[in-house]
C-alpha positions in Angstrom: 93.0 119.5 97.3 94.6 121.1 100.2 96.9 119.0 102.6 95.4 119.6 106.3 99.3 118.7 107.9 101.3 121.4 105.8 98.5 123.3 103.6 99.9 122.2 100.5 98.0 122.6 97.4 97.5 119.8 94.9 95.4 118.9 91.9 93.7 115.5 92.9 94.1 113.7 89.4 97.9 115.2 89.5 98.5 113.8 92.8 96.7 110.4 92.1 94.1 111.2 94.8 90.9 109.5 94.1 87.6 111.0 94.6 87.0 108.8 97.7 89.9 110.0 99.3 89.1 113.3 98.7 88.4 114.1 102.4 88.6 117.4 104.8 91.4 115.9 106.7 93.1 115.0 103.5 97.3 114.8 104.1 99.8 114.4 101.4 102.2 111.8 101.4 105.0 113.2 103.6 102.5 114.3 106.4 100.5 111.0 105.9 103.7 109.7 107.1 104.2 112.3 110.2 107.8 113.3 108.3 109.2 116.5 108.5 109.2 118.1 104.9 112.0 121.0 105.7 114.5 118.1 105.5 113.1 116.3 102.7 114.7 117.0 98.8 113.6 115.8 95.3 116.0 113.0 94.2 115.6 114.6 90.4 116.3 118.3 91.0 119.7 118.9 90.4 119.7 121.2 93.4 117.6 119.3 95.5 115.2 121.7 95.7 112.9 121.0 99.0 109.3 121.6 99.7 106.5 121.0 96.8 104.2 118.0 95.9 106.3 115.1 97.1 105.8 111.7 96.1 107.4 108.5 97.1 109.7 106.6 95.1 110.7 103.0 94.8 114.1 103.8 96.0 114.1 103.3 99.8 113.7 107.0 101.6 113.8 108.9 98.1 110.9 111.3 97.1 110.4 113.4 94.2 108.4 116.1 93.3 105.6 115.0 90.7 106.1 117.2 88.2 110.0 116.1 87.7 108.8 112.5 88.2 106.5 113.8 84.9 109.4 114.8 83.0 111.8 111.7 83.4 110.9 109.2 80.4 112.0 106.2 82.3 110.1 106.9 85.3 106.7 105.6 85.8 104.0 107.0 88.1 101.5 104.2 89.4 99.2 104.4 92.6 100.8 102.1 95.0 99.0 101.5 98.4 96.4 104.6 97.6 99.8 106.9 97.0 101.2 108.1 93.8 104.5 106.4 93.2 107.6 107.4 91.2 108.6 103.7 89.9 112.4 103.9 88.8 113.7 101.4 86.4 
């Protein structure tokens, strides 16, 4: 699945996208909110790696890479309001 805003390519199941949401003009979470991905960083990456498959977290204004969130046992991944979200303890 390719984001129509930034050309990010994701596996639908990995990014929490349902079959009914897979449309030609699909947008990733940051593009769907009209955010500038160039200034966004993953809260879990030690060096604040920008870009990539970012998802919102339950920490206001913080974002995480899907793969980073998967590797942290304390973080749960849930679909909230149609978006895969990293739920922090």
